[in-house]
C-alpha positions as CSV (number, residue, x, y, z in Angstrom):
1,M,5.2,-9.9,67.1
2,K,6.7,-10.8,63.6
3,I,4.5,-8.2,62.0
4,L,5.8,-5.6,64.4
5,K,9.4,-6.6,63.8
6,N,8.8,-6.5,60.0
7,R,7.4,-3.0,60.4
8,I,10.3,-1.8,62.5
9,F,12.7,-3.4,59.9
10,L,10.9,-1.7,57.0
11,S,10.8,1.6,58.8
12,A,14.6,1.4,59.5
13,L,15.2,0.7,55.8
14,C,13.1,3.7,54.8
15,I,15.0,5.9,57.2
16,I,18.4,4.6,55.9
17,A,17.2,5.1,52.3
18,A,16.1,8.6,53.1
19,A,19.4,9.4,54.7
20,V,21.3,8.1,51.7
21,V,19.2,10.3,49.4
22,S,19.6,13.3,51.6
23,F,23.2,13.1,52.5
24,V,24.7,11.3,49.6
25,L,22.7,11.5,46.4
26,L,21.3,15.0,46.6
27,P,24.6,16.7,47.4
28,G,26.2,14.8,44.5
29,F,23.4,15.9,42.2
30,Y,23.8,19.6,43.1
31,E,27.6,19.2,42.9
32,N,27.3,17.9,39.4
33,K,24.9,20.7,38.6
34,D,27.6,23.2,39.6
35,A,30.0,21.4,37.3
36,T,28.0,22.4,34.2
37,V,28.7,25.3,31.9
38,M,26.9,27.2,29.1
39,V,28.6,26.9,25.8
40,L,28.1,28.2,22.3
41,R,27.3,25.8,19.4
42,A,26.2,26.2,15.9
43,A,22.4,26.7,15.7
44,E,22.3,25.5,12.1
45,D,24.6,24.3,9.3
46,I,27.1,27.0,8.4
47,P,28.7,26.7,5.0
48,A,32.4,27.7,4.5
49,G,32.7,31.3,3.6
50,T,29.7,32.5,5.7
51,R,30.1,35.5,7.9
52,I,28.9,34.4,11.2
53,E,26.0,36.2,12.9
54,D,24.1,35.9,16.2
55,K,21.5,33.8,14.5
56,H,24.1,31.1,13.9
57,L,24.8,30.7,17.6
58,A,23.0,28.5,20.2
59,K,23.7,28.4,23.9
60,V,23.5,25.0,25.5
61,E,24.4,23.6,28.9
62,I,26.9,20.7,29.2
63,G,29.1,19.2,31.9
64,K,32.5,20.8,32.3
65,P,34.3,17.4,32.1
66,G,32.8,16.9,28.6
67,L,33.9,20.3,27.3
68,P,36.6,19.9,24.5
69,E,39.8,21.8,24.9
70,G,40.2,25.0,22.9
71,V,36.5,25.7,22.4
72,I,35.7,29.3,21.8
73,N,32.9,30.4,24.2
74,D,33.1,34.1,23.8
75,R,30.4,35.5,21.4
76,T,32.6,38.5,20.5
77,Q,35.3,36.1,19.2
78,I,32.8,34.3,16.9
79,V,30.3,36.9,15.5
80,G,31.7,38.6,12.4
81,K,34.3,36.0,11.7
82,I,34.3,33.9,8.4
83,A,33.7,30.2,8.6
84,Q,36.9,28.6,7.1
85,T,35.2,25.2,6.8
86,D,31.7,23.8,6.8
87,I,30.3,23.9,10.4
88,S,27.5,21.4,11.1
89,K,24.6,22.2,13.4
90,G,25.6,21.4,17.0
91,D,29.3,21.8,16.4
92,Y,31.6,23.7,18.8
93,F,33.5,26.7,17.5
94,F,37.3,26.3,17.4
95,P,40.0,28.8,16.3
96,K,40.9,26.8,13.2
97,K,37.3,26.9,12.0
98,L,37.1,30.7,12.1
99,G,39.1,33.5,10.4
100,E,39.1,37.1,9.3
101,Y,39.0,36.2,5.5
102,L,37.7,33.5,3.3
103,A,41.1,33.2,1.5
104,N,43.3,36.0,2.6
105,E,43.1,39.8,2.8
106,K,44.3,40.3,-0.8
107,L,42.0,37.8,-2.5
108,D,39.0,38.9,-0.5
109,R,39.6,42.5,-1.5
110,I,39.9,41.5,-5.1
111,A,36.7,39.5,-5.0
112,A,34.8,42.3,-3.2
113,E,35.9,44.7,-6.0
114,N,34.7,42.3,-8.6
115,K,38.2,42.1,-10.1
116,R,40.0,39.2,-11.8
117,L,43.5,37.8,-11.8
118,V,45.4,37.2,-15.1
119,T,48.9,35.9,-15.4
120,V,51.1,36.9,-18.3
121,S,54.5,35.6,-19.5
122,V,57.6,37.7,-19.2
123,L,59.7,37.0,-22.3
124,S,62.9,38.8,-21.3
125,I,64.7,40.3,-18.2
126,A,64.0,43.8,-19.6
127,A,60.3,43.1,-20.2
128,G,59.8,42.2,-16.6
129,L,61.7,45.2,-15.1
130,S,64.7,43.0,-14.2
131,S,64.4,42.1,-10.5
132,H,62.7,45.3,-9.4
133,L,59.1,44.4,-9.7
134,Q,57.1,43.4,-6.6
135,S,53.6,42.8,-5.4
136,G,51.5,45.9,-5.1
137,D,53.4,47.9,-7.8
138,I,51.4,49.7,-10.4
139,V,52.4,49.1,-14.0
140,T,51.4,49.8,-17.6
141,V,51.5,46.9,-20.0
142,A,52.9,47.9,-23.4
143,V,52.4,45.6,-26.4
144,F,55.1,45.3,-29.1
145,L,53.7,44.3,-32.5
146,N,55.7,43.4,-35.6
147,K,52.9,41.6,-37.5
148,T,49.5,42.6,-38.7
149,S,46.2,41.0,-37.7
150,D,46.5,38.7,-40.7
151,N,50.0,37.6,-39.6
152,Q,51.8,39.6,-42.3
153,S,54.9,41.5,-41.5
154,A,54.4,45.2,-40.8
155,T,56.3,48.1,-39.4
156,P,57.1,47.3,-35.7
157,Q,55.2,49.4,-33.2
158,V,54.6,49.7,-29.5
159,I,51.0,50.2,-28.5
160,L,49.9,51.5,-25.1
161,Y,46.2,50.6,-24.7
162,P,44.3,52.8,-22.3
163,E,42.8,49.6,-20.7
164,L,46.3,48.3,-19.8
165,K,47.4,51.3,-17.8
166,G,47.5,51.5,-14.0
167,L,47.3,47.7,-13.4
168,E,48.2,46.4,-9.9
169,V,50.7,43.6,-9.6
170,Y,49.3,40.7,-7.6
171,S,52.4,38.5,-7.6
172,V,55.7,37.9,-9.4
173,E,57.2,34.4,-10.1
174,N,60.4,33.1,-11.5
175,S,60.9,30.2,-13.9
176,R,60.3,27.8,-11.1
177,T,57.0,29.5,-10.1
178,Q,58.7,30.7,-6.9
179,S,57.8,34.1,-5.6
180,T,60.7,36.5,-6.5
181,A,60.0,38.4,-3.3
182,E,60.7,35.2,-1.3
183,V,63.9,34.5,-3.3
184,R,65.2,38.1,-2.6
185,K,64.3,37.7,1.1
186,Q,66.3,34.5,1.3
187,Q,69.3,35.9,-0.5
188,A,69.3,39.0,1.7
189,G,69.2,36.8,4.8
190,G,72.1,34.7,3.5
191,Q,69.9,31.6,3.2
192,P,70.5,29.1,0.4
193,S,68.1,29.6,-2.5
194,S,67.5,27.4,-5.6
195,G,65.8,30.2,-7.5
196,D,66.5,33.6,-8.9
197,P,64.7,36.9,-8.6
198,I,64.2,37.4,-12.3
199,P,60.4,37.4,-13.3
200,K,59.1,34.9,-15.8
201,A,55.4,35.4,-15.0
202,V,53.5,38.3,-13.6
203,T,49.9,38.1,-12.2
204,L,47.9,41.3,-12.5
205,V,44.7,42.5,-10.9
206,V,42.3,43.5,-13.6
207,T,38.7,44.1,-14.6
208,E,36.9,41.7,-16.9
209,A,37.4,44.1,-19.9
210,Q,41.1,44.5,-19.0
211,A,41.5,40.7,-18.8
212,E,40.1,40.3,-22.3
213,K,42.4,43.0,-23.7
214,L,45.4,41.6,-21.9
215,I,44.9,38.0,-23.1
216,E,44.4,39.3,-26.7
217,A,47.6,41.4,-26.4
218,E,49.7,38.4,-25.2
219,Y,48.6,36.3,-28.1
220,T,49.1,38.9,-30.8
221,G,52.3,40.6,-29.6
222,K,55.0,40.7,-27.0
223,L,54.3,42.3,-23.6
224,H,56.6,44.7,-21.9
225,L,56.0,46.1,-18.4
226,I,56.5,49.8,-17.6
227,F,56.8,50.8,-14.0
228,E,54.4,53.6,-12.8
229,K,54.7,53.7,-9.1
230,R,55.3,51.6,-6.0
231,G,52.1,50.5,-4.4
232,V,51.5,48.9,-1.0
233,S,53.1,45.5,-1.0
234,R,50.7,42.8,0.1
235,E,52.9,39.7,-0.4
236,Q,51.2,36.6,1.1
């Protein structure tokens, strides 16, 4: 009789356990399964400056509750972008990690064209075209010489080297290294400004050969900028 009771008891426990699994655990399992989502992660380490391709992406399944806010999960918003920071394997993709350029449009263009940046001093208001010069302008750099190569006095002369014609202005700064374009913008808007729009340094976009000639010219004479034409302003 005890054996029979035990068997009945055990059978009842089995039925209860089966009911718990069928009506409690299994629905919960499938409900959790529905709460997952496929997301994109880095399939490998991606160094900063890398243009992201399909091979850099891996699709993985995670629970929706564990998905960080702001994650980019659209392949079209990732492929073709430039990694702004190092992205480790398994990392999510966030907007701040991706960009259109490594530095900015202007610097990326200069690098792609294998150009250089060289900054020269502006010794007078006239030499820097007063307050008229701006980023994107095309200029010729004239060199005023009043000494010979052996540092002896000679007849003053102005030299226009072919290499120093048609140079693009990258930026123009005043004596406080402030952008003169920003100073003019502040003054035009009636905002207080601690600087002036008179150039004291001009950075030019040049080839390696032009850079060599420009540096040589600055240390052997005085530079004077001649305006050629107004280019496309690309102030950053």
